[in-house]
C-alpha positions as CSV (number, residue, x, y, z in Angstrom):
1,M,7.7,-58.2,13.4
2,E,8.8,-59.7,10.1
3,R,7.6,-58.0,7.0
4,H,6.1,-61.2,5.7
5,E,3.6,-61.3,8.6
6,Y,1.8,-58.3,7.0
7,R,0.8,-60.6,4.1
8,D,-1.1,-63.0,6.5
9,I,-4.7,-62.0,6.9
10,N,-4.8,-63.8,10.3
11,F,-2.4,-61.2,11.6
12,W,-4.7,-58.4,10.6
13,N,-7.7,-60.2,12.0
14,T,-6.1,-60.3,15.5
15,L,-5.8,-56.5,15.7
16,D,-8.1,-54.2,17.5
17,K,-8.5,-50.4,17.7
18,T,-5.5,-50.1,20.1
19,D,-3.1,-51.6,17.5
20,F,-3.2,-48.8,15.0
21,S,-3.5,-45.0,14.8
22,V,-4.9,-42.5,12.3
23,I,-1.9,-40.4,11.4
24,A,-3.1,-38.6,8.2
25,S,-6.3,-37.9,6.4
26,I,-7.7,-40.4,3.9
27,N,-6.1,-40.4,0.4
28,N,-9.3,-40.8,-1.6
29,Q,-7.4,-41.1,-4.9
30,A,-5.2,-44.0,-3.6
31,I,-8.0,-45.8,-1.8
32,S,-10.3,-45.6,-4.8
33,V,-7.6,-47.2,-7.0
34,L,-7.1,-50.0,-4.5
35,I,-10.9,-50.6,-4.2
36,D,-11.1,-50.6,-8.0
37,M,-8.3,-53.3,-8.1
38,M,-9.9,-55.4,-5.3
39,R,-13.4,-55.4,-6.8
40,G,-12.1,-57.0,-10.0
41,S,-14.8,-57.5,-12.6
42,R,-17.7,-56.8,-10.2
43,T,-19.6,-53.6,-10.2
44,L,-19.0,-51.3,-7.3
45,E,-22.6,-52.1,-6.1
46,Q,-21.9,-55.9,-6.2
47,Y,-18.6,-55.4,-4.3
48,A,-20.2,-53.2,-1.7
49,Y,-23.0,-55.6,-1.1
50,E,-20.6,-58.6,-0.7
51,C,-18.5,-56.5,1.7
52,N,-21.6,-55.3,3.7
53,V,-20.4,-51.7,3.1
54,S,-22.7,-48.9,1.8
55,V,-22.4,-48.2,-1.9
56,S,-22.4,-44.5,-1.1
57,T,-19.4,-45.0,1.2
58,L,-17.4,-46.4,-1.7
59,Y,-18.7,-43.8,-4.2
60,R,-17.6,-40.9,-1.9
61,S,-14.0,-42.2,-2.1
62,F,-14.2,-42.4,-5.9
63,T,-15.5,-38.8,-6.1
64,G,-13.1,-37.5,-3.5
65,E,-15.9,-36.5,-1.1
66,R,-15.0,-38.9,1.7
67,K,-13.6,-36.9,4.6
68,R,-13.2,-39.5,7.4
69,P,-11.1,-42.7,7.2
70,F,-12.9,-46.0,6.8
71,Q,-13.4,-48.0,9.9
72,Y,-10.9,-50.8,10.4
73,E,-13.7,-53.4,10.2
74,Q,-14.8,-51.9,6.8
75,L,-11.2,-52.2,5.5
76,L,-11.0,-55.8,6.6
77,S,-14.3,-56.6,4.9
78,L,-13.1,-54.9,1.7
79,Y,-9.8,-56.9,1.9
80,N,-11.4,-60.2,2.7
81,H,-13.8,-59.9,-0.3
82,R,-11.1,-58.8,-2.8
83,D,-10.8,-60.5,-6.2
84,P,-8.7,-63.7,-5.8
85,D,-6.2,-62.4,-8.5
86,C,-5.7,-59.1,-6.7
87,S,-2.2,-58.5,-5.3
88,V,-3.1,-55.5,-3.1
89,G,-1.7,-55.9,0.4
90,F,-3.7,-54.9,3.5
91,E,-0.9,-52.6,4.6
92,H,-1.5,-50.6,1.4
93,L,-5.2,-50.1,2.3
94,L,-4.2,-49.1,5.8
95,A,-1.8,-46.5,4.5
96,A,-4.2,-45.0,2.0
97,N,-6.7,-44.8,4.8
98,G,-4.3,-42.7,6.8
99,M,-3.6,-45.4,9.3
100,M,-0.4,-46.9,10.7
101,L,0.3,-49.7,13.1
102,T,1.2,-48.4,16.5
103,R,4.3,-50.6,16.7
104,D,5.6,-49.1,13.4
105,I,5.0,-45.6,14.8
106,V,7.1,-46.4,17.8
107,K,9.9,-47.9,15.7
108,A,10.0,-44.7,13.5
109,Q,10.4,-42.5,16.5
């Protein structure tokens, strides 16, 4: 896979739960910075509502209380509703969430 394919949301939309693995615990600090960048000028509540994600789910990341990774569908929703001026890549969200593409794991071995 070419690196530029990671920038195409259509690539990420074609994946299912067999295409990635959780390899580490969630990095709440990193994911909260990414969420903050993606929400732009919206409040956390507005962003959560637009993404159909619970506000408390997002708050737990900001306070460091989130223990489990986000579900893949939640990450997609957060990414799909990001601020148009945001340059965060989906692969950054995936990594901060402790996930990695299975094909990248195989390549690394």
